[in-house]
VOGU-3710 file (C-alpha; in Angstrom, 3 decimals, decimal comma):
1> msvidvwmqh> -5,362/17,965/10,289  -6,304/16,042/6,761  -5,218/12,683/5,759  -4,113/10,798/2,661  -4,398/6,784/3,300  -2,190/5,493/0,999  -3,158/1,721/1,378  -6,711/0,700/1,458  -9,421/-1,422/-0,421  -13,420/-1,548/-1,063
11> pterflqqpf> -13,548/-5,228/-1,128  -15,687/-7,422/-3,032  -17,169/-10,351/-2,034  -14,592/-12,343/-3,786  -12,086/-10,908/-2,534  -13,421/-11,149/1,459  -13,902/-15,038/0,803  -10,355/-16,006/-0,232  -9,294/-18,829/2,134  -5,902/-17,072/3,105
21> fdslrrwmgn> -7,765/-14,552/4,754  -9,362/-17,173/7,245  -5,853/-15,971/9,448  -7,196/-12,126/10,157  -10,734/-13,278/9,746  -10,089/-15,307/13,309  -7,798/-12,286/14,722  -10,316/-9,848/14,215  -13,316/-11,613/14,635  -15,038/-10,744/11,711
31> dfttipleft> -16,536/-12,695/9,270  -16,120/-10,314/6,280  -18,873/-11,678/3,829  -19,427/-8,255/2,884  -18,849/-4,549/3,209  -21,500/-2,041/2,310  -19,940/1,278/0,249  -21,614/3,425/3,355  -19,192/2,030/5,686  -16,153/2,472/3,810
41> lqsladadie> -16,906/5,752/3,320  -18,457/6,254/7,031  -14,849/5,305/8,178  -12,953/7,350/6,025  -15,050/10,148/7,593  -14,223/8,977/11,118  -10,735/9,773/10,426  -10,812/12,608/8,348  -9,027/11,294/5,448  -9,405/13,594/2,576
51> kalicawygp> -7,912/11,070/-0,173  -7,942/7,331/-0,208  -5,341/5,447/-2,472  -7,810/2,505/-3,465  -6,260/-0,369/-4,563  -7,276/-3,265/-7,200  -6,052/-6,785/-6,801  -5,346/-9,343/-8,904  -3,574/-13,264/-8,084  -3,397/-16,107/-9,708
61> qgslisndev> -7,043/-16,937/-9,177  -8,031/-14,027/-11,608  -8,826/-10,646/-10,064  -10,233/-10,265/-6,620  -11,041/-6,064/-7,350  -10,839/-5,360/-10,678  -9,421/-2,183/-12,231  -12,893/-1,479/-13,478  -14,371/-1,787/-10,303  -11,638/0,544/-8,807
71> atlvdtypdk> -12,264/3,531/-11,876  -15,914/3,425/-10,936  -15,815/4,122/-7,689  -13,065/6,511/-8,845  -15,064/7,998/-10,959  -18,273/8,357/-8,441  -15,945/10,045/-5,659  -12,879/11,645/-7,463  -12,631/13,630/-4,400  -12,150/11,009/-2,216
81> fagvasvdir> -10,255/8,283/-3,990  -7,512/7,843/-6,263  -6,806/4,339/-8,051  -4,126/2,309/-7,709  -3,629/-0,501/-10,542  -3,284/-4,210/-10,506  -1,906/-6,538/-12,845  -1,959/-10,403/-13,909  2,414/-10,411/-13,894  2,399/-13,614/-15,802
91> dpveavrtlk> 1,720/-11,757/-18,659  4,279/-8,911/-18,585  3,282/-7,713/-22,263  -0,610/-7,154/-21,132  0,313/-6,655/-17,689  2,549/-3,488/-19,158  -0,803/-2,793/-21,655  -2,923/-2,762/-18,489  -0,912/-0,536/-16,425  -0,683/2,069/-18,911
101> hyvlekgfvg> -4,577/2,285/-19,726  -5,463/3,111/-16,264  -2,447/5,606/-15,425  -3,215/7,288/-18,843  -6,687/7,103/-19,273  -8,064/6,590/-16,064  -5,609/8,864/-13,662  -4,500/5,996/-11,743  -1,978/6,798/-9,699  0,418/3,636/-8,785
111> lrivqwvwei> 0,784/0,009/-9,165  0,134/-2,090/-6,178  1,616/-5,889/-6,404  1,214/-7,965/-3,416  4,051/-10,263/-3,532  2,767/-13,027/-1,368  -0,325/-13,620/-3,618  1,880/-15,110/-6,321  4,480/-16,526/-3,942  6,872/-14,793/-6,255
121> pathalyypl> 9,482/-11,816/-4,901  9,720/-9,005/-6,620  13,066/-9,771/-8,008  11,820/-12,266/-9,974  11,775/-11,274/-13,928  8,182/-11,219/-14,287  7,974/-7,687/-12,779  10,576/-5,755/-14,449  8,718/-4,599/-17,374  6,206/-3,593/-14,989
131> faacveldvp> 8,788/-1,527/-12,970  10,267/0,044/-15,986  6,632/1,096/-16,826  6,310/2,384/-13,597  9,595/4,646/-14,374  8,303/5,515/-17,572  4,654/6,716/-16,490  6,386/8,447/-13,192  4,061/6,476/-10,702  5,138/4,514/-7,332
141> vclqvgltgp> 5,251/0,689/-7,136  3,440/-0,367/-4,063  4,732/-3,572/-2,316  4,389/-5,486/0,608  6,934/-6,347/3,257  7,496/-8,206/6,157  5,291/-10,799/7,979  2,018/-12,259/5,698  -0,932/-12,354/8,385  -3,066/-14,090/5,352
151> lrssesgrpa> -1,959/-17,965/5,118  1,002/-17,372/2,952  4,570/-17,853/3,194  6,193/-14,260/3,916  9,708/-14,823/2,535  8,559/-12,511/-0,634  7,790/-10,013/1,697  11,980/-9,001/2,730  13,368/-6,214/2,563  16,066/-7,700/0,911
161> hierialdfp> 14,270/-8,010/-2,277  13,190/-4,295/-2,382  17,543/-3,343/-2,033  18,360/-5,650/-5,296  15,319/-3,913/-7,234  16,087/-0,127/-5,933  19,812/-0,992/-7,309  18,441/-2,218/-10,295  16,153/0,347/-11,187  17,237/3,557/-9,061
171> eltivcghig> 14,784/5,922/-10,816  12,176/3,801/-9,334  10,161/4,677/-6,458  8,917/2,053/-4,371  6,276/2,319/-1,892  6,625/-0,419/0,959  3,319/-1,202/2,864  3,326/-3,140/6,395  6,404/-1,248/7,594  8,772/-4,643/7,266
181> ypwydemiaf> 8,123/-6,543/10,343  9,952/-8,083/11,861  12,598/-7,017/9,630  11,896/-3,477/10,169  15,362/-2,407/11,221  16,498/-3,597/7,021  13,834/-2,017/5,814  14,672/1,532/7,849  18,084/0,978/6,665  17,051/0,347/3,108
191> atkfpnvyid> 14,741/3,164/2,779  17,718/5,540/4,344  20,267/4,165/1,715  18,229/4,785/-1,347  16,272/7,918/-2,122  13,345/6,485/-4,249  12,319/3,805/-1,316  9,808/4,699/1,291  7,750/2,739/4,259  4,279/3,028/4,764
201> tsayktkryp> 2,513/2,043/7,749  -0,628/0,049/6,725  -1,720/-2,586/8,926  -0,161/-1,435/11,990  -1,767/0,830/14,819  0,118/3,542/15,957  0,510/1,933/19,248  2,231/-1,010/17,529  5,009/1,150/15,652  8,386/0,124/16,348
211> atlveymkrn> 10,362/2,517/18,634  12,682/2,517/16,099  10,523/3,880/13,259  9,372/6,531/15,271  12,513/7,388/15,905  13,360/7,604/12,365  10,014/9,299/11,589  11,348/11,885/13,799  14,806/12,226/12,634  16,196/11,570/8,890
221> grqkvlfgsn> 12,827/9,848/8,166  10,809/13,146/8,285  10,025/12,712/4,306  10,159/8,850/4,074  7,046/7,558/6,032  3,445/7,536/4,761  0,477/6,171/6,689  -1,613/3,189/5,300  -4,796/1,522/7,110  -4,882/-1,709/4,836
231> ypmltpqqcl> -8,915/-0,907/5,811  -10,982/-3,184/5,608  -8,449/-5,355/8,029  -8,302/-2,151/10,307  -10,072/1,142/10,022  -7,921/4,476/9,347  -9,666/5,491/12,701  -8,191/2,690/14,610  -4,904/2,772/13,317  -4,712/6,901/14,232
241> qdidqleldd> -6,271/6,728/17,954  -3,073/6,697/19,506  -1,174/9,029/17,292  -0,061/11,753/19,915  1,712/8,945/21,592  3,984/9,256/19,307  4,947/12,528/19,914  5,695/13,963/16,765  6,270/17,795/16,383  3,505/19,501/13,879
251> etrqcflydn> 6,037/19,574/10,514  7,135/15,260/10,883  3,212/14,773/11,519  2,175/16,781/8,573  4,745/15,029/6,393  3,792/11,737/7,519  -0,210/12,100/7,292  -0,403/13,873/4,779  2,577/16,181/2,536  4,322/12,749/1,926
261> akrifni> 2,215/11,047/0,316  0,926/14,323/-1,805  4,208/14,247/-2,971  5,147/10,662/-3,718  1,818/9,972/-5,758  1,860/13,257/-7,398  -1,908/13,754/-5,822
//
């Protein structure tokens, strides 16, 4: 079965060398000094990834993976990658211009904001012009929910912030990465409450999915959960190796691995 991975990045050296990733390097026993593109492409092939949503990253220290670097990869491998933009939220006017350029001119399919990089929750006023622009452009905003593995505060990842922006922007499609652990019950509740709030499973192997999430996928959440790996922290193959143990029926599995992402990101 073909798969769409909704959260991955091909990292630059400046991305990999960030001090806040020290905890991930320690957990995984990997120095992450450099990752060749060939390794990234092979990782996707090993897991039958048909399309990977490859993310730019921007933070207070500048671009960790620039939009132009992502655009080059998408232009080189258009059948394999789709771009997800990142912006400097501190300059909302220029940030909106940047987002519009990469969506309208480069075909990017969404906006990625990793709130813990900024240590500012998504309810802050700096985000709101970007949310409005996402509605206008008809692209999702992809946010992080739950505990941060990197050495930064997890406060900005609380699902309660998602509830507030879903109320303020009922037309905004919000894809919440990393399940929401340890607040995954809240995340499931908000995905149930709001038609345009979704959950992606990035950063978690299937064997670590909470039982309540698996039950949600099998019942009323069949069209609300998307597969993501958070590569290179985990490879897609590592994330999917125990998927049979979830005992998903064929329709639910197809929705989770492919159909939901295709629909939500208009791939």
